[in-house]
PDB file with one MODEL, atoms N, CA, C and O in Angstrom:
MODEL        1
ATOM      1  N   MET A   1       9.725 -12.627  -8.939  1.00  0.00           N
ATOM      2  CA  MET A   1       9.456 -11.437  -7.840  1.00  0.00           C
ATOM      3  C   MET A   1       8.256 -10.703  -8.412  1.00  0.00           C
ATOM      4  O   MET A   1       8.135 -10.260  -9.554  1.00  0.00           O
ATOM      5  N   LEU A   2       7.379 -10.656  -7.389  1.00  0.00           N
ATOM      6  CA  LEU A   2       6.157  -9.738  -8.126  1.00  0.00           C
ATOM      7  C   LEU A   2       6.539  -8.100  -7.580  1.00  0.00           C
ATOM      8  O   LEU A   2       7.113  -7.805  -6.531  1.00  0.00           O
ATOM      9  N   ASP A   3       6.068  -7.246  -8.554  1.00  0.00           N
ATOM     10  CA  ASP A   3       6.341  -5.804  -8.319  1.00  0.00           C
ATOM     11  C   ASP A   3       5.830  -5.454  -6.681  1.00  0.00           C
ATOM     12  O   ASP A   3       6.517  -4.791  -5.904  1.00  0.00           O
ATOM     13  N   ILE A   4       4.697  -5.951  -6.394  1.00  0.00           N
ATOM     14  CA  ILE A   4       4.334  -5.383  -5.119  1.00  0.00           C
ATOM     15  C   ILE A   4       5.365  -6.093  -3.994  1.00  0.00           C
ATOM     16  O   ILE A   4       5.472  -5.522  -2.908  1.00  0.00           O
ATOM     17  N   ASP A   5       6.131  -7.338  -4.238  1.00  0.00           N
ATOM     18  CA  ASP A   5       7.063  -7.406  -3.158  1.00  0.00           C
ATOM     19  C   ASP A   5       8.164  -6.339  -3.407  1.00  0.00           C
ATOM     20  O   ASP A   5       8.694  -6.048  -2.335  1.00  0.00           O
ATOM     21  N   LEU A   6       8.704  -5.636  -4.493  1.00  0.00           N
ATOM     22  CA  LEU A   6       9.445  -4.701  -4.680  1.00  0.00           C
ATOM     23  C   LEU A   6       9.030  -3.520  -3.970  1.00  0.00           C
ATOM     24  O   LEU A   6       9.903  -2.836  -3.436  1.00  0.00           O
ATOM     25  N   VAL A   7       7.704  -3.153  -3.879  1.00  0.00           N
ATOM     26  CA  VAL A   7       6.908  -1.880  -2.925  1.00  0.00           C
ATOM     27  C   VAL A   7       7.189  -2.251  -1.877  1.00  0.00           C
ATOM     28  O   VAL A   7       7.519  -1.327  -1.134  1.00  0.00           O
ATOM     29  N   ILE A   8       7.226  -3.530  -1.297  1.00  0.00           N
ATOM     30  CA  ILE A   8       7.041  -3.858   0.149  1.00  0.00           C
ATOM     31  C   ILE A   8       8.626  -3.525   0.492  1.00  0.00           C
ATOM     32  O   ILE A   8       8.919  -2.916   1.521  1.00  0.00           O
ATOM     33  N   ALA A   9       9.303  -3.830  -0.151  1.00  0.00           N
ATOM     34  CA  ALA A   9      10.857  -3.776   0.141  1.00  0.00           C
ATOM     35  C   ALA A   9      11.389  -2.295   0.135  1.00  0.00           C
ATOM     36  O   ALA A   9      12.161  -1.840   0.978  1.00  0.00           O
ATOM     37  N   GLY A  10      10.918  -1.676  -0.830  1.00  0.00           N
ATOM     38  CA  GLY A  10      10.861   0.035  -0.968  1.00  0.00           C
ATOM     39  C   GLY A  10      10.792   0.601  -0.026  1.00  0.00           C
ATOM     40  O   GLY A  10      11.672   1.191   0.600  1.00  0.00           O
ATOM     41  N   VAL A  11       9.325   0.431   0.252  1.00  0.00           N
ATOM     42  CA  VAL A  11       8.782   1.233   1.662  1.00  0.00           C
ATOM     43  C   VAL A  11       9.563   0.844   2.800  1.00  0.00           C
ATOM     44  O   VAL A  11      10.107   1.649   3.557  1.00  0.00           O
ATOM     45  N   GLN A  12       9.602  -0.239   2.893  1.00  0.00           N
ATOM     46  CA  GLN A  12      10.161  -0.805   4.478  1.00  0.00           C
ATOM     47  C   GLN A  12      11.703  -0.204   4.482  1.00  0.00           C
ATOM     48  O   GLN A  12      12.180   0.109   5.573  1.00  0.00           O
ATOM     49  N   GLU A  13      12.441  -0.050   3.355  1.00  0.00           N
ATOM     50  CA  GLU A  13      13.581   0.457   3.625  1.00  0.00           C
ATOM     51  C   GLU A  13      13.992   2.143   3.515  1.00  0.00           C
ATOM     52  O   GLU A  13      15.048   2.691   3.833  1.00  0.00           O
ATOM     53  N   ARG A  14      12.932   2.638   3.031  1.00  0.00           N
ATOM     54  CA  ARG A  14      12.498   4.296   3.238  1.00  0.00           C
ATOM     55  C   ARG A  14      12.035   4.661   4.372  1.00  0.00           C
ATOM     56  O   ARG A  14      12.558   5.663   4.858  1.00  0.00           O
ATOM     57  N   GLN A  15      11.082   4.078   5.041  1.00  0.00           N
ATOM     58  CA  GLN A  15      10.161   3.719   6.241  1.00  0.00           C
ATOM     59  C   GLN A  15      10.265   2.691   6.923  1.00  0.00           C
ATOM     60  O   GLN A  15       9.231   2.024   6.961  1.00  0.00           O
ATOM     61  N   PRO A  16      11.454   2.146   7.701  1.00  0.00           N
ATOM     62  CA  PRO A  16      11.454   1.267   8.540  1.00  0.00           C
ATOM     63  C   PRO A  16      10.686   0.894   9.587  1.00  0.00           C
ATOM     64  O   PRO A  16      10.618  -0.292   9.912  1.00  0.00           O
ATOM     65  N   ASP A  17      10.053   1.811  10.206  1.00  0.00           N
ATOM     66  CA  ASP A  17       8.684   1.363  10.963  1.00  0.00           C
ATOM     67  C   ASP A  17       7.772   1.189  10.327  1.00  0.00           C
ATOM     68  O   ASP A  17       6.743   1.184  11.002  1.00  0.00           O
ATOM     69  N   ALA A  18       7.593   0.996   9.048  1.00  0.00           N
ATOM     70  CA  ALA A  18       6.225   0.449   8.082  1.00  0.00           C
ATOM     71  C   ALA A  18       5.966  -0.778   8.514  1.00  0.00           C
ATOM     72  O   ALA A  18       6.787  -1.522   9.052  1.00  0.00           O
ATOM     73  N   ARG A  19       4.720  -1.042   8.270  1.00  0.00           N
ATOM     74  CA  ARG A  19       4.420  -2.601   8.348  1.00  0.00           C
ATOM     75  C   ARG A  19       3.374  -2.681   7.214  1.00  0.00           C
ATOM     76  O   ARG A  19       2.742  -1.694   6.839  1.00  0.00           O
ATOM     77  N   CYS A  20       3.234  -3.893   6.702  1.00  0.00           N
ATOM     78  CA  CYS A  20       2.393  -3.950   5.640  1.00  0.00           C
ATOM     79  C   CYS A  20       1.720  -5.410   5.544  1.00  0.00           C
ATOM     80  O   CYS A  20       2.416  -6.401   5.766  1.00  0.00           O
ATOM     81  N   GLU A  21       0.548  -5.515   5.257  1.00  0.00           N
ATOM     82  CA  GLU A  21      -0.178  -7.023   5.510  1.00  0.00           C
ATOM     83  C   GLU A  21      -1.144  -6.772   4.389  1.00  0.00           C
ATOM     84  O   GLU A  21      -1.640  -5.688   4.081  1.00  0.00           O
ATOM     85  N   GLN A  22      -1.381  -8.231   3.687  1.00  0.00           N
ATOM     86  CA  GLN A  22      -1.980  -8.435   2.635  1.00  0.00           C
ATOM     87  C   GLN A  22      -3.238  -8.988   3.399  1.00  0.00           C
ATOM     88  O   GLN A  22      -3.238  -9.571   4.484  1.00  0.00           O
ATOM     89  N   VAL A  23      -4.209  -8.706   2.673  1.00  0.00           N
ATOM     90  CA  VAL A  23      -5.689  -8.839   3.267  1.00  0.00           C
ATOM     91  C   VAL A  23      -6.109 -10.272   3.264  1.00  0.00           C
ATOM     92  O   VAL A  23      -6.237 -10.665   2.104  1.00  0.00           O
ATOM     93  N   ALA A  24      -6.380 -11.236   4.199  1.00  0.00           N
ATOM     94  CA  ALA A  24      -6.868 -12.036   4.345  1.00  0.00           C
ATOM     95  C   ALA A  24      -8.092 -12.608   4.216  1.00  0.00           C
ATOM     96  O   ALA A  24      -8.984 -12.368   5.030  1.00  0.00           O
ATOM     97  N   VAL A  25      -8.277 -13.516   3.060  1.00  0.00           N
ATOM     98  CA  VAL A  25      -9.660 -13.506   2.671  1.00  0.00           C
ATOM     99  C   VAL A  25     -10.000 -15.251   3.160  1.00  0.00           C
ATOM    100  O   VAL A  25      -9.208 -16.113   3.543  1.00  0.00           O
ATOM    101  N   LYS A  26     -11.407 -15.309   2.970  1.00  0.00           N
ATOM    102  CA  LYS A  26     -12.270 -16.292   3.395  1.00  0.00           C
ATOM    103  C   LYS A  26     -12.115 -17.570   2.364  1.00  0.00           C
ATOM    104  O   LYS A  26     -12.055 -18.762   2.668  1.00  0.00           O
ATOM    105  N   HIS A  27     -12.075 -17.033   1.195  1.00  0.00           N
ATOM    106  CA  HIS A  27     -12.208 -18.066   0.015  1.00  0.00           C
ATOM    107  C   HIS A  27     -11.388 -17.922  -1.030  1.00  0.00           C
ATOM    108  O   HIS A  27     -11.809 -17.699  -2.165  1.00  0.00           O
ATOM    109  N   PRO A  28      -9.899 -18.063  -0.669  1.00  0.00           N
ATOM    110  CA  PRO A  28      -8.967 -17.988  -1.702  1.00  0.00           C
ATOM    111  C   PRO A  28      -9.508 -18.580  -2.883  1.00  0.00           C
ATOM    112  O   PRO A  28     -10.166 -19.614  -2.993  1.00  0.00           O
ATOM    113  N   GLY A  29      -9.029 -17.547  -3.981  1.00  0.00           N
ATOM    114  CA  GLY A  29      -9.235 -17.672  -5.672  1.00  0.00           C
ATOM    115  C   GLY A  29     -10.719 -17.360  -5.941  1.00  0.00           C
ATOM    116  O   GLY A  29     -11.170 -17.317  -7.086  1.00  0.00           O
ATOM    117  N   ALA A  30     -11.581 -17.108  -4.659  1.00  0.00           N
ATOM    118  CA  ALA A  30     -12.732 -16.705  -5.052  1.00  0.00           C
ATOM    119  C   ALA A  30     -12.663 -15.299  -4.776  1.00  0.00           C
ATOM    120  O   ALA A  30     -12.575 -14.497  -5.706  1.00  0.00           O
ATOM    121  N   ASP A  31     -12.703 -14.823  -3.231  1.00  0.00           N
ATOM    122  CA  ASP A  31     -12.470 -13.429  -2.809  1.00  0.00           C
ATOM    123  C   ASP A  31     -11.296 -12.735  -3.449  1.00  0.00           C
ATOM    124  O   ASP A  31     -10.425 -13.333  -4.082  1.00  0.00           O
ATOM    125  N   ASP A  32     -11.328 -11.391  -3.238  1.00  0.00           N
ATOM    126  CA  ASP A  32     -10.553 -10.678  -4.319  1.00  0.00           C
ATOM    127  C   ASP A  32      -9.231 -10.384  -2.462  1.00  0.00           C
ATOM    128  O   ASP A  32      -9.388  -9.876  -1.352  1.00  0.00           O
ATOM    129  N   ASP A  33      -8.214 -11.014  -3.131  1.00  0.00           N
ATOM    130  CA  ASP A  33      -6.764 -10.911  -2.211  1.00  0.00           C
ATOM    131  C   ASP A  33      -5.967  -9.839  -2.694  1.00  0.00           C
ATOM    132  O   ASP A  33      -5.124  -9.662  -1.815  1.00  0.00           O
ATOM    133  N   GLY A  34      -5.790  -9.089  -3.547  1.00  0.00           N
ATOM    134  CA  GLY A  34      -5.187  -8.076  -4.235  1.00  0.00           C
ATOM    135  C   GLY A  34      -5.307  -6.873  -3.635  1.00  0.00           C
ATOM    136  O   GLY A  34      -5.464  -5.897  -4.370  1.00  0.00           O
ATOM    137  N   LEU A  35      -5.251  -6.660  -1.989  1.00  0.00           N
ATOM    138  CA  LEU A  35      -5.337  -5.732  -1.329  1.00  0.00           C
ATOM    139  C   LEU A  35      -4.245  -5.688  -0.209  1.00  0.00           C
ATOM    140  O   LEU A  35      -4.195  -6.571   0.648  1.00  0.00           O
ATOM    141  N   TRP A  36      -3.473  -4.759  -0.236  1.00  0.00           N
ATOM    142  CA  TRP A  36      -2.450  -4.543   1.055  1.00  0.00           C
ATOM    143  C   TRP A  36      -2.303  -3.433   1.547  1.00  0.00           C
ATOM    144  O   TRP A  36      -2.192  -2.474   0.783  1.00  0.00           O
ATOM    145  N   PHE A  37      -2.258  -3.234   3.019  1.00  0.00           N
ATOM    146  CA  PHE A  37      -2.304  -2.271   3.825  1.00  0.00           C
ATOM    147  C   PHE A  37      -0.874  -2.163   4.527  1.00  0.00           C
ATOM    148  O   PHE A  37      -0.239  -3.055   5.090  1.00  0.00           O
ATOM    149  N   PHE A  38      -0.495  -0.608   4.307  1.00  0.00           N
ATOM    150  CA  PHE A  38       0.663  -0.169   4.703  1.00  0.00           C
ATOM    151  C   PHE A  38      -0.053   0.530   6.168  1.00  0.00           C
ATOM    152  O   PHE A  38      -1.260   0.751   6.271  1.00  0.00           O
ATOM    153  N   GLU A  39       0.796   0.768   7.066  1.00  0.00           N
ATOM    154  CA  GLU A  39       0.675   1.486   8.389  1.00  0.00           C
ATOM    155  C   GLU A  39       1.992   1.785   9.169  1.00  0.00           C
ATOM    156  O   GLU A  39       3.005   1.142   8.894  1.00  0.00           O
ATOM    157  N   ARG A  40       1.999   2.458   9.848  1.00  0.00           N
ATOM    158  CA  ARG A  40       2.914   2.594  10.700  1.00  0.00           C
ATOM    159  C   ARG A  40       2.342   2.862  12.070  1.00  0.00           C
ATOM    160  O   ARG A  40       3.317   3.068  12.793  1.00  0.00           O
ATOM    161  N   GLY A  41       1.517   2.934  12.595  1.00  0.00           N
ATOM    162  CA  GLY A  41       1.068   2.818  13.695  1.00  0.00           C
ATOM    163  C   GLY A  41      -0.528   3.717  13.922  1.00  0.00           C
ATOM    164  O   GLY A  41      -1.058   4.311  12.982  1.00  0.00           O
ATOM    165  N   PRO A  42      -1.071   3.676  15.194  1.00  0.00           N
ATOM    166  CA  PRO A  42      -2.341   4.080  14.931  1.00  0.00           C
ATOM    167  C   PRO A  42      -2.280   5.694  14.828  1.00  0.00           C
ATOM    168  O   PRO A  42      -3.423   6.102  14.622  1.00  0.00           O
ATOM    169  N   GLU A  43      -1.441   6.651  14.892  1.00  0.00           N
ATOM    170  CA  GLU A  43      -1.547   8.004  15.142  1.00  0.00           C
ATOM    171  C   GLU A  43      -0.909   8.399  13.539  1.00  0.00           C
ATOM    172  O   GLU A  43      -0.748   9.552  13.140  1.00  0.00           O
ATOM    173  N   TRP A  44      -0.597   7.152  12.755  1.00  0.00           N
ATOM    174  CA  TRP A  44      -0.240   8.035  11.205  1.00  0.00           C
ATOM    175  C   TRP A  44      -1.398   7.152  10.396  1.00  0.00           C
ATOM    176  O   TRP A  44      -2.308   6.382  10.702  1.00  0.00           O
ATOM    177  N   ASN A  45      -0.920   7.624   9.385  1.00  0.00           N
ATOM    178  CA  ASN A  45      -2.345   7.314   8.317  1.00  0.00           C
ATOM    179  C   ASN A  45      -2.116   5.912   7.464  1.00  0.00           C
ATOM    180  O   ASN A  45      -1.061   5.644   6.888  1.00  0.00           O
ATOM    181  N   ARG A  46      -2.895   5.351   7.479  1.00  0.00           N
ATOM    182  CA  ARG A  46      -2.946   3.696   6.643  1.00  0.00           C
ATOM    183  C   ARG A  46      -3.146   3.962   5.047  1.00  0.00           C
ATOM    184  O   ARG A  46      -4.010   4.715   4.596  1.00  0.00           O
ATOM    185  N   VAL A  47      -2.520   3.469   4.524  1.00  0.00           N
ATOM    186  CA  VAL A  47      -2.291   3.424   3.012  1.00  0.00           C
ATOM    187  C   VAL A  47      -2.654   2.033   2.425  1.00  0.00           C
ATOM    188  O   VAL A  47      -2.128   1.001   2.842  1.00  0.00           O
ATOM    189  N   GLN A  48      -3.373   2.055   1.657  1.00  0.00           N
ATOM    190  CA  GLN A  48      -4.229   0.823   0.974  1.00  0.00           C
ATOM    191  C   GLN A  48      -3.547   0.758  -0.455  1.00  0.00           C
ATOM    192  O   GLN A  48      -3.420   1.844  -1.020  1.00  0.00           O
ATOM    193  N   VAL A  49      -3.129  -0.278  -1.058  1.00  0.00           N
ATOM    194  CA  VAL A  49      -2.384  -0.537  -2.096  1.00  0.00           C
ATOM    195  C   VAL A  49      -3.255  -1.597  -2.940  1.00  0.00           C
ATOM    196  O   VAL A  49      -3.475  -2.649  -2.340  1.00  0.00           O
ATOM    197  N   GLU A  50      -3.871  -1.463  -4.456  1.00  0.00           N
ATOM    198  CA  GLU A  50      -4.541  -2.457  -4.748  1.00  0.00           C
ATOM    199  C   GLU A  50      -4.094  -3.154  -6.011  1.00  0.00           C
ATOM    200  O   GLU A  50      -3.579  -2.233  -6.644  1.00  0.00           O
ATOM    201  N   THR A  51      -4.013  -4.029  -6.599  1.00  0.00           N
ATOM    202  CA  THR A  51      -3.466  -4.654  -7.568  1.00  0.00           C
ATOM    203  C   THR A  51      -4.458  -6.138  -7.867  1.00  0.00           C
ATOM    204  O   THR A  51      -5.025  -6.565  -6.861  1.00  0.00           O
ATOM    205  N   TRP A  52      -4.617  -6.692  -8.793  1.00  0.00           N
ATOM    206  CA  TRP A  52      -5.176  -7.843  -9.080  1.00  0.00           C
ATOM    207  C   TRP A  52      -4.256  -8.969  -9.445  1.00  0.00           C
ATOM    208  O   TRP A  52      -4.722 -10.102  -9.555  1.00  0.00           O
ATOM    209  N   ASN A  53      -3.102  -8.757  -9.621  1.00  0.00           N
ATOM    210  CA  ASN A  53      -1.818  -9.448  -9.429  1.00  0.00           C
ATOM    211  C   ASN A  53      -1.059  -9.508  -9.404  1.00  0.00           C
ATOM    212  O   ASN A  53      -0.382 -10.281 -10.082  1.00  0.00           O
ATOM    213  N   GLY A  54      -0.595  -8.570  -8.441  1.00  0.00           N
ATOM    214  CA  GLY A  54       0.652  -8.021  -7.771  1.00  0.00           C
ATOM    215  C   GLY A  54       1.500  -7.293  -8.613  1.00  0.00           C
ATOM    216  O   GLY A  54       2.603  -6.950  -8.188  1.00  0.00           O
ATOM    217  N   MET A  55       1.069  -6.950  -9.981  1.00  0.00           N
ATOM    218  CA  MET A  55       2.161  -6.080 -10.734  1.00  0.00           C
ATOM    219  C   MET A  55       1.249  -4.761 -11.020  1.00  0.00           C
ATOM    220  O   MET A  55       0.037  -4.545 -11.008  1.00  0.00           O
ATOM    221  N   CYS A  56       2.578  -3.872 -11.319  1.00  0.00           N
ATOM    222  CA  CYS A  56       1.749  -2.503 -11.839  1.00  0.00           C
ATOM    223  C   CYS A  56       0.736  -2.724 -12.995  1.00  0.00           C
ATOM    224  O   CYS A  56       0.700  -3.590 -13.870  1.00  0.00           O
ATOM    225  N   PRO A  57      -0.105  -1.632 -12.717  1.00  0.00           N
ATOM    226  CA  PRO A  57      -0.261  -0.313 -12.143  1.00  0.00           C
ATOM    227  C   PRO A  57      -0.969  -0.756 -10.632  1.00  0.00           C
ATOM    228  O   PRO A  57      -1.685  -1.732 -10.407  1.00  0.00           O
ATOM    229  N   PHE A  58      -0.640   0.007  -9.957  1.00  0.00           N
ATOM    230  CA  PHE A  58      -1.523  -0.099  -8.547  1.00  0.00           C
ATOM    231  C   PHE A  58      -2.432   1.166  -8.218  1.00  0.00           C
ATOM    232  O   PHE A  58      -2.056   2.277  -8.593  1.00  0.00           O
ATOM    233  N   LEU A  59      -3.388   1.039  -7.659  1.00  0.00           N
ATOM    234  CA  LEU A  59      -4.550   1.954  -7.274  1.00  0.00           C
ATOM    235  C   LEU A  59      -4.023   2.177  -5.723  1.00  0.00           C
ATOM    236  O   LEU A  59      -3.936   1.195  -4.986  1.00  0.00           O
ATOM    237  N   ILE A  60      -3.691   3.428  -5.274  1.00  0.00           N
ATOM    238  CA  ILE A  60      -3.430   3.922  -4.230  1.00  0.00           C
ATOM    239  C   ILE A  60      -4.680   4.972  -3.449  1.00  0.00           C
ATOM    240  O   ILE A  60      -5.217   6.002  -3.856  1.00  0.00           O
ATOM    241  N   GLU A  61      -4.835   4.245  -2.253  1.00  0.00           N
ATOM    242  CA  GLU A  61      -5.948   4.963  -1.497  1.00  0.00           C
ATOM    243  C   GLU A  61      -5.703   5.176   0.084  1.00  0.00           C
ATOM    244  O   GLU A  61      -5.272   4.283   0.814  1.00  0.00           O
ATOM    245  N   SER A  62      -6.022   6.430   0.501  1.00  0.00           N
ATOM    246  CA  SER A  62      -5.688   6.552   1.923  1.00  0.00           C
ATOM    247  C   SER A  62      -6.826   7.105   2.724  1.00  0.00           C
ATOM    248  O   SER A  62      -7.752   7.503   2.017  1.00  0.00           O
ATOM    249  N   TYR A  63      -7.000   7.235   4.024  1.00  0.00           N
ATOM    250  CA  TYR A  63      -7.805   8.007   4.818  1.00  0.00           C
ATOM    251  C   TYR A  63      -7.402   9.540   4.632  1.00  0.00           C
ATOM    252  O   TYR A  63      -8.243  10.357   4.259  1.00  0.00           O
ATOM    253  N   ALA A  64      -6.123   9.886   4.900  1.00  0.00           N
ATOM    254  CA  ALA A  64      -5.601  11.136   5.008  1.00  0.00           C
ATOM    255  C   ALA A  64      -5.935  11.862   3.179  1.00  0.00           C
ATOM    256  O   ALA A  64      -5.947  13.072   2.952  1.00  0.00           O
ATOM    257  N   VAL A  65      -6.072  11.232   2.555  1.00  0.00           N
ATOM    258  CA  VAL A  65      -6.072  12.034   1.044  1.00  0.00           C
ATOM    259  C   VAL A  65      -7.578  11.307   0.209  1.00  0.00           C
ATOM    260  O   VAL A  65      -7.595  10.129  -0.149  1.00  0.00           O
ATOM    261  N   PRO A  66      -8.741  12.246   0.011  1.00  0.00           N
ATOM    262  CA  PRO A  66      -9.661  11.497  -0.205  1.00  0.00           C
ATOM    263  C   PRO A  66      -9.853  10.989  -1.732  1.00  0.00           C
ATOM    264  O   PRO A  66     -10.935  10.455  -1.979  1.00  0.00           O
ATOM    265  N   SER A  67      -9.140  11.075  -2.521  1.00  0.00           N
ATOM    266  CA  SER A  67      -9.078  10.704  -3.827  1.00  0.00           C
ATOM    267  C   SER A  67      -7.869   9.561  -4.283  1.00  0.00           C
ATOM    268  O   SER A  67      -6.715   9.802  -3.929  1.00  0.00           O
ATOM    269  N   SER A  68      -8.074   8.671  -4.848  1.00  0.00           N
ATOM    270  CA  SER A  68      -7.067   7.674  -5.406  1.00  0.00           C
ATOM    271  C   SER A  68      -6.285   8.336  -6.424  1.00  0.00           C
ATOM    272  O   SER A  68      -6.431   9.403  -7.020  1.00  0.00           O
ATOM    273  N   ARG A  69      -5.139   7.127  -6.476  1.00  0.00           N
ATOM    274  CA  ARG A  69      -3.992   7.669  -7.676  1.00  0.00           C
ATOM    275  C   ARG A  69      -3.487   6.423  -8.187  1.00  0.00           C
ATOM    276  O   ARG A  69      -2.996   5.534  -7.491  1.00  0.00           O
ATOM    277  N   ARG A  70      -3.620   6.402  -9.333  1.00  0.00           N
ATOM    278  CA  ARG A  70      -3.171   5.076  -9.905  1.00  0.00           C
ATOM    279  C   ARG A  70      -1.604   5.360 -10.358  1.00  0.00           C
ATOM    280  O   ARG A  70      -1.288   6.368 -10.991  1.00  0.00           O
ATOM    281  N   CYS A  71      -0.751   4.429  -9.987  1.00  0.00           N
ATOM    282  CA  CYS A  71       0.788   4.471  -9.939  1.00  0.00           C
ATOM    283  C   CYS A  71       1.106   3.631 -11.144  1.00  0.00           C
ATOM    284  O   CYS A  71       0.440   2.598 -11.212  1.00  0.00           O
ATOM    285  N   ALA A  72       1.856   3.810 -11.983  1.00  0.00           N
ATOM    286  CA  ALA A  72       2.138   3.271 -13.164  1.00  0.00           C
ATOM    287  C   ALA A  72       3.627   2.454 -13.054  1.00  0.00           C
ATOM    288  O   ALA A  72       3.915   1.650 -13.941  1.00  0.00           O
ATOM    289  N   THR A  73       4.363   2.649 -12.160  1.00  0.00           N
ATOM    290  CA  THR A  73       5.857   2.088 -12.037  1.00  0.00           C
ATOM    291  C   THR A  73       5.986   1.683 -10.253  1.00  0.00           C
ATOM    292  O   THR A  73       5.074   1.957  -9.473  1.00  0.00           O
ATOM    293  N   VAL A  74       7.084   1.102  -9.888  1.00  0.00           N
ATOM    294  CA  VAL A  74       7.101   0.466  -8.771  1.00  0.00           C
ATOM    295  C   VAL A  74       7.906   1.656  -8.036  1.00  0.00           C
ATOM    296  O   VAL A  74       7.979   1.672  -6.807  1.00  0.00           O
ATOM    297  N   ARG A  75       8.378   2.439  -8.663  1.00  0.00           N
ATOM    298  CA  ARG A  75       9.087   3.735  -7.846  1.00  0.00           C
ATOM    299  C   ARG A  75       7.991   4.605  -7.775  1.00  0.00           C
ATOM    300  O   ARG A  75       8.068   5.203  -6.702  1.00  0.00           O
ATOM    301  N   GLU A  76       7.203   4.886  -8.285  1.00  0.00           N
ATOM    302  CA  GLU A  76       6.102   5.646  -8.363  1.00  0.00           C
ATOM    303  C   GLU A  76       5.281   5.532  -6.921  1.00  0.00           C
ATOM    304  O   GLU A  76       4.937   6.408  -6.126  1.00  0.00           O
ATOM    305  N   THR A  77       5.108   4.082  -6.915  1.00  0.00           N
ATOM    306  CA  THR A  77       4.307   3.648  -6.039  1.00  0.00           C
ATOM    307  C   THR A  77       4.949   3.894  -4.644  1.00  0.00           C
ATOM    308  O   THR A  77       4.354   4.583  -3.816  1.00  0.00           O
ATOM    309  N   ILE A  78       6.397   3.228  -4.327  1.00  0.00           N
ATOM    310  CA  ILE A  78       6.691   3.535  -3.457  1.00  0.00           C
ATOM    311  C   ILE A  78       6.928   4.876  -2.877  1.00  0.00           C
ATOM    312  O   ILE A  78       6.812   5.063  -1.665  1.00  0.00           O
ATOM    313  N   ASP A  79       7.276   5.870  -3.753  1.00  0.00           N
ATOM    314  CA  ASP A  79       6.975   7.470  -3.337  1.00  0.00           C
ATOM    315  C   ASP A  79       5.916   7.610  -2.905  1.00  0.00           C
ATOM    316  O   ASP A  79       5.960   8.117  -1.784  1.00  0.00           O
ATOM    317  N   ARG A  80       4.746   7.361  -3.323  1.00  0.00           N
ATOM    318  CA  ARG A  80       3.541   7.858  -3.077  1.00  0.00           C
ATOM    319  C   ARG A  80       3.005   7.226  -2.086  1.00  0.00           C
ATOM    320  O   ARG A  80       2.032   7.716  -1.514  1.00  0.00           O
ATOM    321  N   VAL A  81       3.564   5.971  -1.683  1.00  0.00           N
ATOM    322  CA  VAL A  81       3.407   5.274  -0.118  1.00  0.00           C
ATOM    323  C   VAL A  81       3.763   5.884   0.830  1.00  0.00           C
ATOM    324  O   VAL A  81       3.046   6.216   1.774  1.00  0.00           O
ATOM    325  N   VAL A  82       5.156   6.152   0.666  1.00  0.00           N
ATOM    326  CA  VAL A  82       6.086   6.648   1.757  1.00  0.00           C
ATOM    327  C   VAL A  82       5.829   8.020   2.129  1.00  0.00           C
ATOM    328  O   VAL A  82       5.837   8.366   3.310  1.00  0.00           O
ATOM    329  N   SER A  83       5.559   8.964   1.005  1.00  0.00           N
ATOM    330  CA  SER A  83       4.630  10.031   1.272  1.00  0.00           C
ATOM    331  C   SER A  83       3.066   9.917   2.139  1.00  0.00           C
ATOM    332  O   SER A  83       2.798  10.729   3.024  1.00  0.00           O
ATOM    333  N   LEU A  84       2.440   9.188   1.882  1.00  0.00           N
ATOM    334  CA  LEU A  84       1.103   9.060   2.536  1.00  0.00           C
ATOM    335  C   LEU A  84       1.188   8.825   3.892  1.00  0.00           C
ATOM    336  O   LEU A  84       0.473   9.404   4.710  1.00  0.00           O
ATOM    337  N   LEU A  85       2.347   7.692   4.282  1.00  0.00           N
ATOM    338  CA  LEU A  85       2.931   6.947   5.578  1.00  0.00           C
ATOM    339  C   LEU A  85       3.378   8.307   6.458  1.00  0.00           C
ATOM    340  O   LEU A  85       3.410   8.247   7.687  1.00  0.00           O
ATOM    341  N   ARG A  86       3.683   9.400   5.815  1.00  0.00           N
ATOM    342  CA  ARG A  86       4.237  10.272   6.716  1.00  0.00           C
ATOM    343  C   ARG A  86       3.284  11.183   7.280  1.00  0.00           C
ATOM    344  O   ARG A  86       3.574  11.873   8.258  1.00  0.00           O
ATOM    345  N   ILE A  87       2.072  11.229   6.675  1.00  0.00           N
ATOM    346  CA  ILE A  87       0.881  11.901   7.079  1.00  0.00           C
ATOM    347  C   ILE A  87      -0.090  11.254   8.324  1.00  0.00           C
ATOM    348  O   ILE A  87      -0.658  10.163   8.382  1.00  0.00           O
ATOM    349  N   ARG A  88      -0.041  12.415   9.323  1.00  0.00           N
ATOM    350  CA  ARG A  88      -0.706  12.127  10.601  1.00  0.00           C
ATOM    351  C   ARG A  88      -2.310  11.510  10.339  1.00  0.00           C
ATOM    352  O   ARG A  88      -3.060  12.135   9.590  1.00  0.00           O
ATOM    353  N   ALA A  89      -2.728  10.356  10.953  1.00  0.00           N
ATOM    354  CA  ALA A  89      -4.037  10.080  10.660  1.00  0.00           C
ATOM    355  C   ALA A  89      -5.228  11.371  11.342  1.00  0.00           C
ATOM    356  O   ALA A  89      -5.238  12.045  12.372  1.00  0.00           O
ATOM    357  N   PRO A  90      -6.039  11.261  10.283  1.00  0.00           N
ATOM    358  CA  PRO A  90      -6.901  12.215  10.169  1.00  0.00           C
ATOM    359  C   PRO A  90      -7.703  11.651  11.821  1.00  0.00           C
ATOM    360  O   PRO A  90      -7.782  10.503  12.257  1.00  0.00           O
ATOM    361  N   ALA A  91      -8.215  12.977  12.451  1.00  0.00           N
ATOM    362  CA  ALA A  91      -8.901  12.640  13.887  1.00  0.00           C
ATOM    363  C   ALA A  91     -10.395  11.959  13.765  1.00  0.00           C
ATOM    364  O   ALA A  91     -11.020  11.657  14.781  1.00  0.00           O
TER     365      ALA A  91
ENDMDL
END
């Protein structure tokens, strides 16, 4: 099991209405498919989790917080994503 799978499960356990979708690429193996988006709905913040291999560390970005953050562990990543998902989307 990859760390990203643990993150997805942990986020959905703590934020049951959260959805996660991995970026679909046109050219598997050539395009970067290491992006996952977490969201709760249009009125909530959208969170991007990036990793090249599905394992820690993860780079976390969102529309609500202008700076990215590197998370070194699964637990830290879950905490950060859940925290960001609870922010209302910027207008």
